[in-house]
GUMAR-824912 format. One record per residue (C-alpha): residue number from 1; residue in one letter; chain; x, y, z. Coordinates in pm, 1 decimal, padded with zeros to 6 digits. Each point is the difference from the previous one (the first is absolute). Layout:
REM residues N
fidren,sese,martor,xx,yy,zz
NUM,A,A,X,Y,Z
...
This chain:
REM residues 167
fidren,sese,martor,xx,yy,zz
1,M,A,-19630.1,16020.3,-05514.6
2,T,A,-00245.3,-00097.4,00160.7
3,A,A,-00178.8,-00158.5,-00317.8
4,N,A,00341.7,-00227.1,-00038.6
5,L,A,-00047.9,-00096.2,00405.6
6,V,A,-00403.2,-00104.6,-00088.0
7,L,A,00112.8,-00169.9,-00262.7
8,G,A,00296.7,-00192.8,00154.9
9,E,A,-00222.7,-00097.0,00291.0
10,I,A,-00240.6,-00168.7,-00230.2
11,T,A,00264.6,-00180.5,-00195.9
12,A,A,00161.9,-00114.9,00346.5
13,L,A,-00320.0,-00107.2,00111.1
14,G,A,-00096.2,-00178.4,-00313.4
15,D,A,00330.1,-00140.3,-00030.5
16,T,A,-00016.9,-00161.1,00346.0
17,I,A,-00371.8,-00090.3,-00083.6
18,V,A,00118.7,-00231.8,-00330.2
19,T,A,00238.8,-00129.7,00183.3
20,L,A,-00221.2,-00120.4,00245.9
21,L,A,-00209.6,-00150.3,-00238.1
22,S,A,00281.2,-00196.7,-00188.1
23,F,A,00103.2,-00082.2,00321.8
24,L,A,-00312.2,-00168.0,00067.7
25,I,A,-00097.0,-00146.0,-00358.5
26,L,A,00368.4,-00156.6,00060.0
27,M,A,-00052.6,-00144.7,00324.8
28,A,A,-00334.9,-00160.6,-00131.8
29,L,A,00193.1,-00138.3,-00311.7
30,I,A,00284.8,-00156.5,00270.9
31,K,A,-00272.0,-00093.2,00253.3
32,K,A,-00228.5,-00171.0,-00282.7
33,F,A,00285.1,-00158.6,-00222.6
34,A,A,00311.5,-00035.7,00237.1
35,W,A,-00085.8,00012.3,00368.6
36,K,A,-00175.5,-00366.4,00041.5
37,P,A,00360.3,-00156.1,-00208.5
38,L,A,00203.6,00202.4,00232.6
39,M,A,-00148.0,-00088.8,00325.9
40,K,A,-00075.9,-00363.6,-00074.9
41,I,A,00394.5,-00010.8,-00079.2
42,L,A,-00007.5,00186.9,00369.7
43,T,A,-00198.1,-00298.1,00101.1
44,D,A,00158.2,-00242.6,-00147.1
45,R,A,00295.5,00095.7,00123.9
46,E,A,-00069.5,00065.0,00367.8
47,E,A,-00141.4,-00356.7,-00000.7
48,M,A,00328.7,-00142.2,-00149.3
49,I,A,00208.3,00196.1,00315.1
50,H,A,-00285.5,-00177.8,00231.5
51,T,A,00051.7,-00312.0,-00113.7
52,N,A,00390.2,00026.6,00013.3
53,I,A,-00019.4,00164.0,00330.1
54,D,A,-00224.5,-00306.6,00117.3
55,K,A,00278.4,-00277.6,-00212.6
56,A,A,00288.5,00182.1,00171.7
57,A,A,-00180.7,-00059.1,00366.2
58,T,A,-00119.5,-00355.3,-00100.7
59,A,A,00367.6,-00100.0,-00127.6
60,R,A,00114.5,00151.0,00308.9
61,E,A,-00225.2,-00220.9,00264.2
62,N,A,00094.5,-00292.1,-00186.2
63,A,A,00437.1,00133.2,00005.0
64,E,A,-00089.2,-00008.6,00355.1
65,K,A,-00146.1,-00277.9,00055.0
66,K,A,00255.5,-00212.5,-00214.6
67,H,A,00237.0,00181.1,00232.7
68,A,A,-00128.4,-00089.1,00300.1
69,E,A,-00118.8,-00370.9,-00138.3
70,V,A,00424.7,00011.6,-00066.3
71,D,A,00064.0,00146.3,00349.2
72,A,A,-00201.6,-00300.4,00146.0
73,Q,A,00189.5,-00289.5,-00218.0
74,L,A,00337.0,00162.8,00093.3
75,I,A,-00070.7,-00017.9,00384.8
76,E,A,-00132.7,-00382.2,-00105.9
77,V,A,00310.9,-00077.6,-00175.0
78,R,A,00248.2,00076.8,00290.8
79,T,A,-00183.1,-00129.3,00274.1
80,T,A,-00004.8,-00326.7,-00222.5
81,A,A,00382.7,00029.5,-00049.9
82,S,A,00045.2,00101.5,00327.8
83,D,A,-00188.1,-00349.6,00125.5
84,I,A,00184.3,-00199.2,-00227.8
85,L,A,00362.3,00173.1,00087.4
86,N,A,-00145.7,-00086.5,00400.7
87,R,A,-00137.3,-00319.9,-00117.0
88,A,A,00366.8,-00100.9,-00173.9
89,Q,A,00219.4,00132.9,00301.8
90,A,A,-00239.0,-00234.3,00286.5
91,E,A,00059.9,-00321.3,-00263.2
92,G,A,00346.9,00070.6,-00054.1
93,N,A,00088.4,00036.8,00409.4
94,E,A,-00214.0,-00282.7,-00041.7
95,I,A,00216.4,-00175.0,-00190.0
96,Q,A,00301.5,00139.2,00137.3
97,K,A,-00070.6,-00145.4,00324.1
98,N,A,-00127.2,-00346.1,-00133.1
99,I,A,00370.1,-00036.9,-00143.8
100,I,A,00180.1,00117.1,00273.7
101,K,A,-00188.9,-00237.3,00227.0
102,E,A,00028.7,-00323.1,-00254.8
103,A,A,00342.7,00111.4,-00041.7
104,K,A,00076.8,-00037.7,00404.8
105,E,A,-00204.6,-00296.9,-00024.7
106,D,A,00213.8,-00163.8,-00211.1
107,A,A,00311.3,00114.3,00202.5
108,L,A,-00171.4,-00190.3,00230.7
109,R,A,-00036.2,-00304.7,-00153.1
110,I,A,00357.7,00000.9,-00142.7
111,K,A,00128.6,00070.1,00337.3
112,Q,A,-00209.8,-00301.3,00159.8
113,V,A,00065.1,-00244.5,-00301.5
114,T,A,00401.3,00131.0,00018.1
115,Q,A,-00034.1,-00097.0,00390.4
116,K,A,-00153.6,-00328.0,-00046.6
117,E,A,00267.7,-00104.0,-00256.9
118,L,A,00295.8,00148.0,00247.6
119,E,A,-00133.7,-00195.7,00278.0
120,L,A,-00071.2,-00298.0,-00243.0
121,E,A,00369.0,-00011.4,-00155.1
122,R,A,00101.5,00058.2,00374.0
123,K,A,-00154.4,-00329.6,00162.2
124,Q,A,00133.2,-00191.4,-00297.9
125,A,A,00331.0,00132.4,00035.7
126,L,A,-00017.0,-00073.2,00364.1
127,E,A,-00095.1,-00369.8,-00103.9
128,G,A,00214.3,-00044.3,-00201.5
129,L,A,00276.6,00138.8,00256.0
130,R,A,-00183.4,-00250.6,00247.6
131,A,A,00105.1,-00276.6,-00233.1
132,E,A,00344.7,00089.7,-00097.2
133,I,A,00035.5,00087.1,00388.1
134,G,A,-00131.1,-00371.8,00056.9
135,V,A,00203.1,-00178.8,-00221.4
136,I,A,00320.6,00182.6,00079.9
137,S,A,-00090.5,-00019.4,00324.6
138,V,A,-00028.7,-00382.6,-00019.3
139,E,A,00335.0,00002.0,-00210.5
140,I,A,00172.0,00151.6,00315.6
141,A,A,-00164.3,-00194.3,00210.8
142,E,A,00102.3,-00347.0,-00108.2
143,K,A,00355.0,00118.2,-00044.6
144,I,A,00017.5,00060.0,00372.9
145,L,A,-00221.7,-00293.4,00070.7
146,G,A,00151.5,-00238.2,-00259.5
147,K,A,-00287.6,-00179.9,-00089.1
148,E,A,-00281.9,00056.1,-00206.3
149,I,A,-00347.6,00212.1,00123.1
150,N,A,-00333.7,-00163.5,-00049.8
151,Q,A,-00336.7,00179.1,-00151.5
152,A,A,-00119.9,00063.6,00355.7
153,D,A,00308.9,00114.7,00161.6
154,Q,A,00089.7,00216.8,-00264.0
155,Q,A,-00319.4,00186.6,00020.4
156,T,A,00046.2,-00001.2,00340.5
157,L,A,00306.0,00218.4,-00046.6
158,I,A,-00114.4,00216.4,-00252.1
159,E,A,-00296.5,00132.6,00182.6
160,A,A,00207.6,00041.2,00353.9
161,F,A,00250.7,00184.4,-00181.5
162,I,A,-00254.9,00204.5,-00206.4
163,E,A,-00199.6,00103.1,00310.9
164,G,A,00366.1,00107.4,00116.3
165,L,A,00031.1,00212.1,-00259.8
166,D,A,-00346.5,00172.5,00043.5
167,D,A,00100.9,00110.2,00346.1
């Protein structure tokens, strides 16, 4: 039995040495033929990932700048719109005041013209009445006195009669 055990130990040690030599040969072959291409692939992938991260960071910065620019433009547009509205309201109020002022001036002018026309018509009516009253008074005086009155007497009677009307 001891012979089997010794033989088994040698075989196990021999298998370990063969396995170890096989592993070292395999590692040398992998290093010679596969390690450099594999490392190149991993390095290229790492560089691509770093490049993509840099591009993403740049794109994010650009997007943030654009967002800030858009916000600034929006504020400027709102300010401009507010200014335009304020000016339009001020102009509207000014136009309204001017229209009201012109309407009042027109109304006053129309009132003055109407008053002048009424005064003129009143004077014309009084003159017409004076003339008629003068003619009527002369006719009455002629009938009462029974004689004809000359122009100077007629004028004196008319003026006296009109002065009596004014009192």
